[in-house]
Structures are given as C-alpha cells and as structure tokens.
MIROGU-730334 format. One line per 2 residues: number of its first residue (from 1); their letters; for each residue x, y, z of C-alpha. Coordinates in Angstrom, 3 decimals. Layout:
BEGIN
NUM) A) X Y Z  ...
END
This chain:
BEGIN
1) XX) 0.000 0.000 0.000  1.397 3.384 -0.943
3) XX) 2.154 5.978 1.705  -0.419 8.316 0.108
5) XX) -3.227 5.783 0.651  -2.106 5.232 4.223
7) XX) -2.079 8.980 4.807  -5.614 9.260 3.382
9) XX) -6.890 6.389 5.533  -5.318 7.814 8.705
11) XX) -6.792 11.233 7.928  -10.192 9.624 7.284
13) XX) -9.974 7.736 10.601  -9.164 11.012 12.362
15) XX) -12.243 12.667 10.841  -14.438 9.681 11.757
17) XX) -13.357 9.994 15.385  -13.708 13.779 15.381
19) XX) -17.151 13.637 13.774  -18.413 11.088 16.308
21) XX) -17.096 13.116 19.234  -18.507 16.411 17.957
23) XX) -21.890 15.040 16.859  -22.610 12.532 19.609
25) XX) -20.841 13.863 22.684  -20.238 17.612 22.340
27) XX) -23.634 18.563 20.918  -26.414 20.152 22.932
29) XX) -29.954 21.320 22.374  -31.102 24.862 22.913
31) XX) -34.822 25.289 23.587  -36.652 27.782 21.423
33) XX) -40.328 28.680 20.939  -40.207 26.993 17.521
35) XX) -38.741 23.765 18.855  -35.300 22.735 20.064
37) XX) -32.260 23.721 18.049  -29.485 21.135 18.139
39) XX) -25.972 22.585 18.179  -23.338 20.005 17.355
41) XX) -21.120 21.782 14.805  -20.889 18.615 12.758
43) XX) -20.950 20.865 9.698  -17.493 22.213 10.647
45) XX) -16.056 18.690 10.714  -17.824 17.804 7.457
47) XX) -16.427 20.916 5.746  -12.888 20.148 6.929
49) XX) -13.285 16.512 5.907  -14.472 17.414 2.404
51) XX) -11.694 19.971 2.081  -9.011 17.512 3.167
53) XX) -10.205 14.319 1.504  -12.305 15.294 -1.497
55) XX) -15.751 14.064 -2.516  -15.245 10.280 -2.559
57) XX) -13.190 9.860 0.595  -15.157 12.631 2.322
59) XX) -18.458 10.880 1.689  -17.065 7.463 2.705
61) XX) -15.642 8.985 5.878  -18.905 10.643 6.906
63) XX) -20.918 7.487 6.131  -18.520 5.463 8.288
65) XX) -18.825 8.032 11.040  -22.619 7.897 10.896
67) XX) -22.718 4.093 11.037  -20.198 3.857 13.880
69) XX) -21.923 6.664 15.774  -25.255 4.860 15.621
71) XX) -23.619 1.635 16.801  -21.983 3.464 19.713
73) XX) -25.229 5.142 20.767  -27.628 2.244 20.294
75) XX) -25.403 -0.826 20.367  -26.994 -2.115 17.148
77) XX) -27.295 -1.217 13.496  -31.053 -0.746 13.884
79) XX) -31.066 2.593 12.211  -32.693 4.709 9.553
81) XX) -30.426 4.883 6.507  -31.846 8.205 5.311
83) XX) -29.538 10.079 7.665  -26.623 7.984 6.396
85) XX) -27.516 9.137 2.882  -27.512 12.723 4.184
87) XX) -24.039 12.193 5.660  -22.836 10.840 2.318
89) XX) -24.316 13.845 0.485  -22.654 16.230 2.944
91) XX) -19.209 14.693 2.332  -19.733 14.554 -1.410
93) XX) -20.874 18.172 -1.679  -18.183 19.594 0.603
95) XX) -15.592 17.571 -1.302  -16.724 19.016 -4.628
97) XX) -17.051 22.550 -3.271  -13.877 22.819 -1.151
99) XX) -11.286 20.184 -2.108  -8.240 21.676 -3.843
101) XX) -9.855 25.113 -3.792  -8.586 28.301 -2.214
103) XX) -10.518 28.903 0.988  -12.049 32.362 1.063
105) XX) -14.952 33.642 3.172  -17.356 33.741 0.213
107) XX) -16.509 30.131 -0.730  -17.137 29.026 2.869
109) XX) -20.471 30.849 3.021  -21.602 29.434 -0.329
111) XX) -20.462 25.897 0.399  -22.152 25.728 3.803
113) XX) -25.333 27.218 2.344  -25.275 24.831 -0.639
115) XX) -24.898 21.869 1.717  -27.033 23.011 4.623
117) XX) -30.231 23.993 2.804  -30.734 20.963 0.532
119) XX) -29.320 18.326 2.900  -29.888 19.483 6.472
121) XX) -33.066 21.427 5.932  -34.957 19.712 3.108
123) XX) -33.610 16.138 2.997  -33.370 15.619 6.759
125) XX) -36.913 16.958 7.081  -38.022 14.218 4.687
127) XX) -36.328 11.621 6.904  -37.874 13.061 10.055
129) XX) -41.283 13.186 8.396  -41.019 9.492 7.541
131) XX) -39.699 8.544 10.981  -42.214 10.390 13.116
133) XX) -45.135 10.217 10.709  -45.645 13.961 10.463
135) XX) -46.638 15.638 7.192  -43.600 17.088 5.429
137) XX) -44.610 20.722 4.859  -45.767 21.564 8.408
139) XX) -42.573 19.969 9.728  -40.483 21.914 7.209
141) XX) -42.151 25.204 8.164  -41.467 24.547 11.860
143) XX) -37.780 23.803 11.123  -36.946 26.721 8.799
145) XX) -36.234 29.468 11.346  -34.276 27.315 13.844
147) XX) -32.260 25.757 11.009  -31.490 29.137 9.419
149) XX) -30.286 30.420 12.804  -28.081 27.352 13.128
151) XX) -26.746 27.796 9.591  -25.752 31.404 10.316
153) XX) -24.017 30.359 13.533  -22.161 27.541 11.775
155) XX) -21.041 29.888 9.002  -19.762 32.320 11.650
157) XX) -17.898 29.529 13.446  -16.250 28.256 10.257
159) XX) -15.316 31.816 9.243  -13.641 32.244 12.643
161) XX) -11.556 29.107 12.131  -9.505 29.732 8.972
163) XX) -6.451 28.462 10.814  -7.994 24.953 10.777
165) XX) -8.155 24.989 6.988  -4.525 26.102 6.755
167) XX) -3.462 23.329 9.171  -5.367 20.751 7.129
169) XX) -3.790 22.143 3.952  -0.294 21.732 5.416
171) XX) -1.091 18.143 6.408  -2.305 17.329 2.860
173) X) 1.038 18.202 1.325
END
C-alpha cells in the first residue's frame, strides 16, 4: 500500500473519530419557541473533511462516522439509513465545493449554504417526516427558522476558524 493511501486512511480515521465526538458527545440542544435547536457543529467537521479528503473519501468517511456513531449510541445497526444518505451527500458536496480550492470567506459561506439547505433542511426533514409520521410541509415550516439560525451560527464559526483549513492544507502536502 502506498504511503499516500495510508495517509488518506489515517486522515479519514481522524475525521471519523472527530465527527463522532462532535456530533454525539459535544452537541447540545437549545430550547426555542419553535422547537429545540441542536448545536453540534458537525458541519465544521464535514467541511474540513471534504476539504481535506475530497468528494469520494469525504463521503465514505462521513458514512462510516454515521454508522459507527449509531452503533456506539444504540449498540446495534437498527437505524434509519436516510440520515446515512444525508451524511454521504454532505461529504460529497463539501468535497466538490472545497477540495483543492482556495478557501475564502465567500466560498465558505456558499459551500455551507449549498450543503445546509438541501441536505440538512430539506432532505433531513423528509427523513424526520417518515420517521415520526408527520406531514412534510408543516414539519419543514417549523424547522426553517431554527435551522437558518443554526446555519448562520455555523457559518460564523467556520469563518472564525480559517487556521484549521490552513493546518489541514499543510497536512495534505
């Protein structure tokens, strides 16, 4: 096995661990009148993963993270694969939007928006609608404002962390 493949696999394993820790153990919910807003900053890890690994490895890494995270939380693989598909889409999109690109504030804002709205707002609402048996559009309406607030906060966090992208860039070389 070439040293480049080993480096990619080690980097992917790092992002799997980081994603599980951030999403499953460092997240918290903030109550709001429109329903709880979950803050886990998984989007930051997904953006860094896509930037570092590209679309294919980024999506494989986030799928692995989702599957392992479910096993750690529930002890089984009794899960809903819609959210795994969302994780794959997140890695794929961030990989296409950020990998081998110069990181500028506008690119970060656009990439998070282009991932967050279709995947985290629309697609995850479909999965929740199926899981809890609630009609899609009322659920979507109730999630728009809390999700937009979360998207703005996540954009602000990623914009405050350009050093992380430069560290990841140095490690890629």
